[in-house]
C-alpha positions as CSV (number, residue, x, y, z in Angstrom):
1,M,11.3,-13.9,-6.1
2,K,12.7,-12.1,-3.1
3,R,10.0,-9.6,-2.5
4,R,8.9,-8.8,1.1
5,L,5.9,-6.5,1.4
6,L,3.8,-5.2,4.3
7,L,0.7,-3.6,2.7
8,V,-1.4,-1.8,5.3
9,S,-4.9,-0.5,4.6
10,N,-4.7,2.6,7.0
11,S,-2.0,4.3,9.0
12,T,-4.5,5.3,11.9
13,L,-7.2,3.2,13.4
14,H,-10.1,4.8,15.3
15,G,-9.1,5.2,18.9
16,G,-5.4,4.9,18.3
17,G,-2.3,6.9,17.2
18,Y,-0.3,6.9,14.0
19,L,0.6,3.3,13.0
20,Q,-0.3,2.2,16.6
21,H,-2.4,-0.7,15.4
22,C,0.4,-2.3,13.4
23,E,3.4,-1.6,15.6
24,Q,4.1,-5.3,16.2
25,Q,3.8,-6.2,12.5
26,I,6.2,-3.4,11.5
27,Q,8.8,-4.6,13.9
28,D,8.3,-8.2,12.9
29,F,8.6,-7.2,9.2
30,F,11.7,-5.0,9.3
31,G,13.3,-6.9,12.0
32,K,16.7,-6.1,13.6
33,G,18.6,-6.3,10.4
34,V,17.2,-3.0,9.0
35,K,18.5,0.1,10.9
36,R,17.3,2.9,8.6
37,I,14.2,3.2,6.6
38,L,13.7,5.4,3.5
39,F,10.4,7.2,3.9
40,V,8.4,8.6,0.9
41,P,6.1,11.4,1.9
42,Y,5.1,12.4,-1.6
43,A,1.3,11.7,-0.9
44,L,0.9,14.8,1.3
45,H,1.6,18.5,0.5
46,D,3.6,19.2,3.7
47,R,6.4,16.7,3.3
48,D,8.5,18.1,6.1
49,A,5.7,17.7,8.7
50,Y,4.9,14.2,7.3
51,A,8.5,13.1,7.5
52,K,8.7,14.2,11.2
53,T,5.5,12.2,11.9
54,A,7.1,9.1,10.4
55,R,10.5,9.7,11.9
56,D,9.1,10.2,15.4
57,K,7.0,7.0,15.2
58,F,9.7,4.8,13.7
59,K,12.2,6.0,16.3
60,T,9.9,4.6,19.0
61,L,10.1,1.2,17.2
62,G,13.9,1.3,17.0
63,Y,14.4,2.6,13.4
64,E,16.0,5.7,12.0
65,V,14.2,7.4,9.1
66,D,15.6,9.2,6.1
67,S,13.0,11.1,3.9
68,V,13.5,10.8,0.2
69,H,12.4,14.5,-0.3
70,E,15.4,15.6,1.8
71,T,18.0,14.2,-0.6
72,P,19.2,15.8,-3.8
73,D,19.1,12.5,-5.6
74,P,16.0,10.4,-4.9
75,V,17.1,7.5,-7.2
76,D,20.4,7.2,-5.4
77,A,18.6,7.3,-2.1
78,V,16.4,4.3,-3.2
79,R,19.5,2.5,-4.5
80,K,21.1,2.8,-1.0
81,A,17.9,2.1,1.1
82,E,17.8,-0.8,3.6
83,G,13.9,-0.6,3.6
84,I,11.2,1.6,2.1
85,F,8.0,3.0,3.7
86,I,5.6,4.8,1.4
87,G,2.9,6.7,3.4
88,G,-0.7,7.4,2.7
89,G,-2.3,10.6,1.4
90,N,-3.5,11.3,-2.1
91,T,-2.7,8.4,-4.5
92,F,-2.6,10.6,-7.6
93,R,-0.2,13.1,-6.1
94,L,2.0,10.2,-4.8
95,L,2.2,8.4,-8.1
96,K,2.9,11.6,-10.0
97,A,5.8,12.4,-7.7
98,L,7.2,8.9,-7.9
99,Y,7.4,9.3,-11.8
100,D,8.5,12.9,-11.6
101,N,11.4,11.8,-9.4
102,N,12.2,8.7,-11.6
103,V,12.0,6.2,-8.7
104,V,9.2,3.9,-9.9
105,T,11.6,1.5,-11.8
106,E,14.3,1.7,-9.1
107,I,11.9,0.9,-6.3
108,R,10.6,-2.1,-8.3
109,K,14.2,-3.4,-8.9
110,R,15.3,-2.9,-5.2
111,V,12.2,-4.8,-3.9
112,L,11.8,-7.6,-6.6
113,Q,15.5,-8.2,-7.3
114,D,17.4,-7.0,-4.2
115,G,14.7,-8.1,-1.7
116,I,14.7,-5.0,0.4
117,P,11.5,-4.8,2.5
118,Y,8.7,-2.5,1.3
119,M,5.9,-1.2,3.5
120,G,2.9,0.8,2.2
121,S,0.0,2.4,4.0
122,S,-3.1,3.4,2.2
123,A,-1.9,5.3,-0.9
124,G,1.4,3.6,-0.4
125,T,-0.3,0.3,-0.7
126,N,-2.2,1.4,-3.8
127,V,1.0,2.2,-5.6
128,S,2.5,-1.1,-4.8
129,T,-0.1,-2.8,-7.0
130,I,-0.6,-3.0,-10.8
131,S,-2.4,0.4,-11.0
132,I,-4.1,3.0,-8.9
133,N,-7.5,2.4,-10.7
134,T,-9.0,1.3,-7.4
135,T,-8.0,4.1,-5.1
136,N,-10.6,6.0,-3.3
137,D,-8.9,9.5,-3.9
138,M,-9.8,12.5,-6.1
139,P,-7.5,13.0,-9.1
140,I,-6.1,16.3,-7.9
141,V,-3.1,16.0,-10.2
142,Y,-2.5,13.9,-13.3
143,P,0.2,11.3,-13.3
144,P,1.6,10.3,-16.7
145,T,-0.1,6.8,-16.3
146,F,-2.2,5.0,-13.7
147,A,0.3,2.1,-14.0
148,A,1.9,1.7,-10.6
149,I,5.0,-0.1,-9.2
150,A,3.5,-3.5,-9.8
151,L,5.1,-5.4,-6.9
152,V,2.0,-7.7,-6.9
153,P,-0.2,-8.8,-9.9
154,F,-3.5,-7.5,-8.6
155,N,-5.1,-4.3,-7.2
156,I,-6.0,-3.3,-3.7
157,N,-8.8,-1.0,-2.4
158,P,-7.6,0.2,1.0
159,H,-10.1,1.5,3.6
160,F,-12.7,-0.8,2.1
161,L,-16.2,0.1,3.5
162,D,-19.3,-2.1,3.8
163,P,-22.6,-0.4,3.1
164,D,-24.3,1.1,6.1
165,P,-28.0,-0.2,6.0
166,N,-29.1,2.8,8.2
167,S,-27.5,5.4,5.9
168,R,-29.6,7.6,3.6
169,H,-26.7,8.1,1.3
170,M,-27.7,7.2,-2.2
171,G,-24.3,7.2,-4.0
172,E,-22.5,4.1,-5.1
173,T,-21.1,1.8,-2.4
174,R,-17.5,0.8,-2.5
175,E,-18.5,-2.6,-3.8
176,Q,-20.5,-1.2,-6.6
177,R,-17.5,1.0,-7.7
178,I,-15.2,-2.0,-7.8
179,I,-17.8,-4.0,-9.8
180,Q,-17.9,-1.0,-12.2
181,Y,-14.2,-1.3,-12.6
182,H,-14.6,-5.0,-13.4
183,E,-17.0,-4.1,-16.1
184,E,-14.0,-3.1,-18.1
185,S,-12.1,-5.8,-19.9
186,D,-8.8,-7.3,-18.7
187,T,-9.0,-5.9,-15.2
188,P,-7.3,-7.8,-12.4
189,C,-8.8,-8.9,-9.1
190,V,-9.2,-6.4,-6.3
191,L,-8.5,-7.1,-2.7
192,G,-10.6,-4.9,-0.4
193,L,-8.7,-4.3,2.8
194,R,-10.9,-3.0,5.6
195,E,-9.5,-0.7,8.3
196,G,-7.2,-2.7,10.6
197,S,-6.2,-5.2,7.9
198,M,-2.9,-5.7,6.1
199,L,-1.3,-8.1,3.6
200,L,2.1,-9.7,4.3
201,V,3.9,-10.9,1.2
202,E,7.0,-13.0,1.4
203,G,8.2,-14.3,-1.9
204,N,5.3,-16.1,-3.4
205,K,3.4,-16.4,-0.1
206,A,0.7,-13.9,1.0
207,T,-1.1,-13.8,4.4
208,L,-3.8,-11.6,5.6
209,L,-2.9,-9.9,8.9
210,G,-4.7,-7.6,11.2
211,N,-8.1,-7.8,13.0
212,T,-10.7,-7.4,10.2
213,N,-11.7,-9.5,7.2
214,A,-10.8,-8.7,3.5
215,R,-13.1,-9.1,0.6
216,L,-11.8,-10.3,-2.8
217,F,-13.4,-9.2,-6.1
218,H,-12.8,-11.3,-9.2
219,R,-14.2,-10.1,-12.5
220,G,-17.3,-12.1,-13.4
221,K,-17.2,-14.1,-10.1
222,Q,-18.8,-13.9,-6.7
223,T,-16.9,-11.9,-4.1
224,T,-15.2,-13.9,-1.3
225,E,-14.6,-13.0,2.3
226,Y,-11.3,-13.9,4.0
227,E,-10.5,-13.9,7.7
228,P,-7.2,-12.7,9.3
229,G,-4.6,-15.5,9.0
230,S,-5.9,-16.6,5.6
231,D,-3.4,-17.8,3.0
232,L,-3.9,-15.6,-0.1
233,S,-0.8,-16.8,-2.0
234,F,-3.0,-17.8,-5.0
235,L,-3.3,-14.1,-5.7
236,L,0.5,-14.0,-6.6
237,T,0.4,-16.9,-9.0
238,D,-3.1,-17.0,-10.5
239,V,-3.6,-15.7,-14.0
240,Q,-5.9,-12.7,-13.5
């Protein structure tokens, strides 16, 4: 399998600018062979402004950006893309627009068969997995299905938060919500990516990058913590 993925938890880290915390990883990932990146701004309402933000940032990293919403034929744009970046926002809005524009199957083909690099941030990371069932977002629109692009055989929870022992908030913790998900049958494992963490996938090898740990949730098993640099390749081959 040719897939190359950079799945980032968040686009902005406290104290820094847009994608500032992962600039080096982005340049290492796309390399010098990619000149133009196809940006997918569907997760936010103001697609023009979002495209400008991405375009300005990637230009400082040495890449030109074409936004899929600016083209009359999104499927053709995906077919011609050298690399893809799907930005964050509302995951339900994003997935609905991906289906509305008929690009889910084409993105999967380009990444898994043709081997073009795919980067996702937040919602863009959510839609790279089996489903969007473990997003943190409100269902402001209704996509035709929660099934996503399925570039990896598990789910991710971006922006994973640990409980604050000093908080008086009595709602469910993120961990409790993921455990509720695993109370349903046939649910895949969930990788909780904290702010500042990201997953690099190259073929059948997966490595945790960034500066924070990730927590893995397996249905019916104890959770496991992994440090940056950990080899998580088993997530790509294990039967979930």
